[in-house]
C-alpha positions, -999 to +999 in steps of 0.1 A: +077+526+327+097+500+342+133+497+337+144+470+316+172+452+299+174+457+259+183+427+238+214+428+215+192+431+186+173+462+205+204+477+211+220+475+179+189+488+166+195+522+185+232+527+173+240+545+142+281+541+130+293+568+109+307+547+085+279+530+080+254+558+071+237+557+040+228+596+018+193+605+021+169+581-002+155+614-016+186+616-037+179+582-054+142+595-056+154+627-076+183+608-098+169+628-130+176+662-111+211+678-118+231+680-090+234+719-096+197+718-086+198+694-053+228+717-045+198+746-041+178+726-018+200+701+000+231+698+014+257+682-012+260+649+012+232+646+039+231+615+061+201+609+082+210+592+113+174+592+132+141+592+110+103+589+120+085+565+099+065+592+081+067+616+053+096+637+054+119+658+026+152+632+032+133+599+025+130+567+045+164+556+051+184+560+084+204+541+110+175+545+139+138+547+137+118+565+161+130+591+189+100+609+199+096+632+175+132+634+166+149+636+130+191+640+130+213+643+100+247+649+094+254+670+064+285+675+047+292+707+023+318+716+000+329+749+003+303+777-012+274+750-009+245+745+013+205+745+012+189+775+004+162+795+023+137+773+037+112+770+068+101+742+092+066+754+096+059+731+128+090+717+138+124+732+155+157+728+136+189+728+154+222+726+141+256+725+155+288+725+135+311+696+137+337+708+116+344+739+094+322+770+095+289+780+082+271+811+075+233+812+081+209+834+063+178+844+083+145+861+074+122+864+047+151+878+024+180+861+044+188+896+054+203+886+090+236+869+088+251+847+116+282+825+111+288+795+134+324+777+138+329+746+153+308+734+182+287+764+178+246+759+180+217+778+167+186+767+172+156+782+146+119+782+157+092+773+135+081+793+108+111+808+101+134+810+068+168+800+072+194+787+049+230+781+052+264+777+032+297+765+043+322+793+042+354+777+052+378+766+024+375+730+031+346+705+034+322+713+066+301+692+086+268+700+100+249+679+130+208+690+122+184+679+148+146+689+140+120+680+167+084+686+170+053+662+167+061+631+148+036+636+120+052+673+115+079+661+094+065+670+061+064+709+071+091+724+049+082+755+025+105+775+001+101+815-005+093+824-038+126+837-048+138+801-043+109+789-064+118+812-093+158+804-090+147+767-097+123+775-123+144+798-144+174+779-136+162+741-145+126+745-158+092+731-145+100+694-144+128+700-118+103+723-099+078+697-101+100+672-087+112+694-059+074+701-052+070+665-041+092+667-010+085+708-002+060+734-007+075+758-034+059+792-026+048+818-054+046+854-054+012+871-049+001+888-079+016+921-087+043+914-058+078+925-072+105+899-080 
């Protein structure tokens, strides 16, 4: 491709201003789901910066569209809050703490723990369960970058224990709403809780 000069309009479509970021549109789609249930699955405030124009769990509102298979979000979590164990089955998810501190739980049961502080980075490969929570005593901010094939954005699944937590705490209707955005795995018959 030959280098070229962008128009002002093209350039404006490639810039995201933090003070103009919008919360993920999925939150609006799930407006009937209690905040406590949303806090299990998502960061309290999740603002997409870059999205591909394809199905993904974050909705369809972003400042920038299309960046060769990159999704970028800024998440703000109050103390003790953060998304449950989940995996991206075909994409990498890379995290950088912009402010505060997050404890990541990794593995089928979240048995491995690692704490990231400001500017620390963790890159999680496909197919590995991970979840995180703010372990600071004020809001913490995380930059998340998801990379992989453009049409692999819809690749999130959660382990059976999260399925049971949502079902037991909020009922089948809330679980059904969440199943529209992710795969909620069930225990195999005979498997213990």
